[in-house]
N, C-alpha and C positions, 0 to 999 in steps of 0.2 A: 345782132349777128347770130347765125346758126353755128356757133362754136362747137356744139355737140357733134356736128357733122364731120368735124376734122378727125379723121381716123388713121391718116397715114402721114408720117413726117420723115423728111429727109435731113440727115445730118451731113453737112458738106465740108466740115473742117475736123481736125483732129481734136477729139474730146476725150475725157476720161471715160472708161467703160461704164462707169455708174450711170451716166446720162442715158445710154441705150437701154440699160436694164430697167431704170425707173419708168421710162416711157413704155417699154414693153409690158412690164408688170402692171401699168396703168391701163392696159387694153389697147394700145396704139401699135400699129404696124410701123416698123422703123427701117429705113433704108439708110446705109452709112457708105457715102463715096466721097472720096476726097480728090483734090486737084482737077476739078472738073472745069472745062472751059464754059463760057456763058451759054453757048448753044447746048452743051451737054447737060447743064443745070436745068435749063428751060424744058429739055426733053424728060428729064428725071421727075420734073414737077408736074407733068401732065396728069398724074394720078395722085400727086401729093398736095395737100392743101397747107402744110406746115413746113417751115424750113428753119433749121437751127444752124448757126454759124458762130465762128469765133472772130478771128481777124483776117484770115486769108481770103475768105469769099468777100467779093465786093458786090453788094446788092445795089446796082445802079438803077437809074430811072429806065433805061432801055430794057433791062432785065425785068423789072417790075411791070412795065407795060406789056411785056411779052408773056409773063407768067400768068395766064388768064385765071387759073384756079386758086392761086395763092391767097390765103386769108391771114396767115400769121407768120411774122419773122421774129425769132428769138435769138438774142445775142448772148453767148455764154460769157459775160464779163461786164464791166462798167462802161457806159457810154455806147453810142451807136454810131461811130464815125464812119464805119464802112457800109452803113445803110442809108440810102437816099430818103430821108424822113419826109420831105415835102412830097415826093412822088408816091411813096407808100400811103400817106394820109389821103392824098387826092384819090387814089385808087380804092380807099376803104380798107387797107391792109393794116392790121394791128401789129405794132412793133413793141417788143418788150425786151428788156435786158435783165441781167442778173447783177444788181448793184452792189451786193453785199459779199459775193463770193471771193473777190480778190482784193478787197479794201485793205485788209490788215497787212497783206503781202506787199502791196504797193506803198503803204505808210512805212513799213520797216525799211524798204529800199530807199525812200526819200530820206529818212533819217540817216541811213548809212552814207548817202551821197553828201549830206551836210558835214558829216563828221570827216569824210574823205577830203572834201574841199577845205575844210579848216585846217587840216594837217597835212595835206598833200600825200596821202597815203599811197595811192597807186603809182605816183611818179617816184616816190622814194623806193618803192619796191622794184620798179623797173630799173632804177639807177643801180640797186644792190645786185640784181641779177646780171646786169652789165659789168659787174666787177668793180663797181665804184663805191666810195664811202664819203658821200656828199652831205655831210651832217649840217653844214652852214646853209647850203643851198635850199634846203626844204624847211626853212623857218615857218612855223604855222602861226594860227592865231586861236586864242582860247574862246570857247563859246560863251562862258560866264560873263555876264554884262553886255553881250551883244544884242542886237534887235533882229528878231526873225519876222519878216513880212509875208504874210500868207494871203494870197489873192484867190478868193474862193473859199468857202468854209464848209464844204460837203463832207461826206463820211471820212474820206482818206486825210484830207488836210485837218480835220478835227483831231484825229488820232496823232497826227504829227505835232499838233499844238500841245497835246497832253503829254506826249513822250519826250519832247525836246525841252526837258525841264532842267538843263544844266545852268540854271541862273540866267537863262535868256529872257528877255522881255518880248512877247509876242504881240504884234499888231496885225490887223487883218481888214480886209474889205469883202463885203458881200452885200448887195442891195436888197436881198430877200430876207436874211435872217436878222433878227432885231439885235441891238446892242446887248440887251439883257441876256439873250440866249448865248451869244458868243462869250460874254463874260463868264458864263457858267463853266466853259472849258478853257478859260484863262486867256482869251483873246480880246484886246481892246480894239473896237472898230474905229477906223479913220477913213477919210476920203483918200482916194488915190493920189492926189496932189500932196496930201500930208505924209503918205507912206514912202514915197520915193526917196526923199532926203534923209529919212530916218533909218531905213533898215540896212543892216549888214548882209543879210541873207534874204533872198526871196524864194518862195515856193509857189507854183503857179496853178491856176484854176483850169478846170475842163474847158475845151474849146467851144465857145459860142461865137455867133457871127459878130456879136459886139466886142468880143475879146481877141480877135484876129490881129495879130501885130500889135498887142498891147504894149509890149516892151520895145519901143522904137527909139530913133535918134533923139527925139524931144524929151521922152521920159528918162533915157539914159543920162541926159545932160543934167537932170535933177538929182541923180543918185550920188552917193559917196564914191569917191575913187576906190577901187579895189573891192567893190561890192561883189557878193557871190550869187550867182544865178543858178537855181536848180529847177530843171523842167523834166519831170517824169509824169506829166499829165497828158498833154496832147500837143502835137506838132503845130505850128502855125501862131501859137501864142507869142513866142519870141521870134521877131524877124531875124532870120539867120544872117542875112547880109549885114544888118545893123549890129548884130551879136559879134560877127567876126571884126567889125571895125572897132567895137568896144574892147575886145580882147587884144587886138594889136596895139591900141593906145594905152593898155594898162588899166582901163576903166573898170574892168571887171574880171573875174574868173568864173567858169561855168562848169556844171555837171549836167549832162544831157542823156536822157534814156529814150527821147523821141525825137524824130527828125521829119522834115517836110518830105523827103523822099526816103523810102526804107526798102532795101538796104541803102544807107546814106553813101552817096558818092562825093560828097563835099570834103575832100581830103584836107583842104586848108582849114576847115572848122574842126574835124575829128582829130587831126594831127597836132593841133595847136597845143604848145606845152602847157597852157593854163586851162586846158579842157580835159575833164573826165568823161568818157562816153562809154555808153552801154548799149547793147542791141536790143532795146525795148524788153527789158526784163521785169517791169513792174509787177506782172502776174505770173512770173516764172518760178513758182514754187509747186511742188507736188500737191501740197494741200489746197493752194489757190485754184489749180486746175480741176481738182476733184470737186471743191466747193462750188465753183461755177458751173460745172456740168451738172451737178446735183441740183443746184438752185433753179437753173432754167428748166430742167426736166420736170421738177416738182410743180413749178408754175404752170407748164403746159398741161400737165395732167390735171391739176386743180381746176384750171380754166375749162377744160373739155368736160370734166365731171360736174361743172357748175358749183363748185365748192367755194372758190374764191378766184380773185384776179389781182395778181401782184407784179410789180416790175414794168407797169405800163408806161410807155414813153409818149404816145400820141393819141390816148383816148381815155383820160382820167374819168370822163362821164360814164364810161362802160363799167368802171370798177363798182360804182354804186349799185348797178342793176343785178349784182350778185347777192345783195342782201334780200333775205326772205321778205322783209317788210316792203322793200322798195320795188321788187318785181312786179306785183300787181298794179302799182301806180305807174310803172314805166309802160305796162301794157295799156293802161288807160290814157297815158300821154300820147302814145303813138295812134291809138284809135281816134282820139280827139283830133289829132293832126290830120289824119286820113279823112275824117268827117268834114273838117273845115275845107280841105282841098276839093272835095267832091261838091260840097254845098256851095262855096264861093266861086267855084270854077277857076282853080289855079290862081289864087289871090296874089295881089301885088301890094306893097306898102308895109305896114307895120303890123306884126302879129303880137298881141299882148298875152303873155302867159302869167296868170296870177295863181299863187298857191296860198291856201288859207288853212291854218292849223299848225300847232307846234310839231306834230308828227312829221310834217313834210319838210321841216327845216334841214334834215340830214339828206333828203332826197332832191333838194333844189338844183344840185349841180347836174343831175342826169335828166330831170324831167323837161326842161326847155329843149335840150338837144334831141330828146326822143320824140317831142312834138314836131321838131324839124324833120326827123326821119319820116313821120306820117305825112307831112306836107309834101315832101319831095319824092317819096317812094312811088314808083310806077308813073310819075309825071316828070321825070328827070332824064336828060339825054345821057346820064351816066349809067354804067351797068350796075353799079352798086352804090347804094345810099344807105349808110349806117352811122352808128355813133362815132366812127373814126372820122369820117369826112363831112358830117352833117353841117357843122359850123362853117366850114369852108365854102361848101356848095350853096348854103342858103343865100349867101351875099350875091353869088352869081345868078341866083334865080330872081334877084330883084326884091328880096324880102329883108326886112329888119325885124329882129325879134327881141322883145323886151321882156324881162323877168322881174317879178316882185313877189315879196312874201309877206303875208299878214299872220301873225301867231294866233289870232282868234278866228274862229268861224262864226260869222254874224247870224243873228236872228234865230229862227226856229231850227237851223242846222247846228246849233251849238252842241248838240249831243253827239255829233259825228266827229271823227278824228281829223277829218280834212275835206277840202274840196279843191278841185282843180279846174280852172277856167281858161279857155282859149278864145280869143276874140280877135277880129279884124278891126283895127282902129279906124273910126270914121264911117263905118259901114254897119248894117244891121245883121251882123253874124257873131253870135256868142254861144258857145257850148259849155256846159258845166257838168262835171261828173265827179264821182267819188269811188271808193272801193268798199264793197259790201262783202265782208268776210274776206275772201281772196278774188272776189269777182268785180271787175270794172263795170260800172254802170253809167249810163247817161241820166243826168238828173233833170236837166232843163235846156231848152233852146230859146234864146232871146227872152229869158225870164218866164217862159211858160214851163211849169214843172210837169214831169210825168209821174203818175201814180198807177201802178207801180213803175219803177225805174226801168230803163231800157238796158238789158245786158249788152255789154260790148266785148268783142274779142278781136285780136289781131287776125286779119284775113277774112272777117265777115263783112261783106259789103252792105251799106245801108242806102236806102232811098228815103230822101226827106222831101215832103211837100206840104203845102197848106191847102185846104179846101173847106167848103162849108160841109158841116157834118150831117146834113139832112137827107143825103141820098143813100138809101139802103142798099142799092145795087152796086155802089161804088167798089166795095172790097171783092165781091164776086167777079166784076169786071176786071179789076186790077190783077187778080190771080190769073185770069184767062189771058190777059195781055202779056204778063210775065211768062206764062207757060208757052205762048207763041214764040217767044224769044229764047226758049229753052232754059229758063230760070225758075227756080223753085222758091216760093215764099217760106221763110223759116221762122219769122217772128213778126209781131205787128203791135205797135203801141200808139196811143193818141194822147193828145193834150190840148184843152181848149185855150185859145189866145184870148186876150182881153177884148179884142175887136169882134169876137163872135166866131172867127174862123178856128180851125183845128189843125194842130200839127200832127201829121201822120208819118210814123217811122217804120219802115219795113226792113227787116233783115232778109237778105236774099243770098241764095246759094252760091252765086258767081257774079262777076261784073257783067253788065249787059253788053252785048257785042256792039251795039251802035246806040250809045246813051241819047245823043241828040235827037236822032230819029225817032227813038222810042218816046222821048219826052214830048216831042211834037205830036205823035200819035195819041198820047194820053191827054194832052192839052185840048185836042179836038173833041175828046170824048167828055171831059169834065173841065170845070174852071179851076185848074190846079196852078199854083205858083211854086216852081222848083227853086 
């Protein structure tokens, strides 16, 4: 992705002034306009490739498809619920968030909600303001000895687990984090089926498709009567109709900071005497707002400057390409993918990507997707093919890509730090390359090695063909045929194949206008095999 071309950014929601200043000091042009309609947003983005939002702007699929120049969407906060992630990924638009900026503020609010639920603090205060002294009505429950169930163990809920140390036992569920890791911050991991009947309080996970309606009628039936539900994560985790029924039956009490519809119009839920409700205040501290604006702005500037990439939601492979060690290998991977596409004629089937050498272990997550970019670029119906959408689009192109890594470089190549091989399974197409200093080079085609190796670079088209090496007029004639097509020869390498024929690799200044017709012309002049 040509992220360095992102020179102008639109901020469409209210953010701390530090966001604007950091972006501007980083050399970016910044436009700040709020409360725009979708049509107005699209119009503003005609010359802006970056968009920064908080919660008010809804980045829908229709908006994404209409914003033709958009490259990056940054959300100043945790999660990306207001951004259509699938549509962004398909369009090749990078989505990032600021996962750390409001974590502590949200964790503090969660802990406050737990204590308010335990002692009915808001209800008691409202009663006092109404002139009453209902001491017996607001009987609470102590936290010491109770069990807190935490569903999802991300940054915010980890802080909650650490801070809620009032003698509470903390159990949790997270299919990604190991039990050993969760034990380090005081959480015993259990299955969901084990958690429901044990916990006195539950704190909920960010919304994933698998977590929608997590607390439903069936799971409520497994819980203790009087269990307290705390949701200041994302709407949709707790089914609101189910929750209202559980409140009405006395099965639970609840503290809610998020709702399916915001502002919430569900008066029966909000006004229920056993509900404490807040207007989505999780990140509503001055410090959190400043931190979120600062974090997303720094991430955007670092990305444009090529220093680092953080907060990425939909293109983790892109993060590795910012490493100085990985960059030339990524260039090699894309060049080998491009070469394979041109050589095998838009191949179908399985592409095998093999990495050899310990130095490539840290690059393995990005090299396979970068090969895909080379395979699909300029040969796809999509306007953009990049590391954001490569894995999605390769399946639609009828290709399966396998990746393997061998820590050693075999044979005479042992002195090199690594080799990268790209091959089409079941067909005579294999290209091998490595990085020489910082230059990607082609080392071999189908086992035929080049001496010296062929330099590769992104955007340099190659012509590959096999021919008998005995015709001294061949190179002169080829140069003439290229010139007739308006193309200049930039480099030329050969390698003798075991059967006596020779590989010829020509670097040319531009793609041939009509490659098939040109190949036919050349084939009539020489016995070439393209």
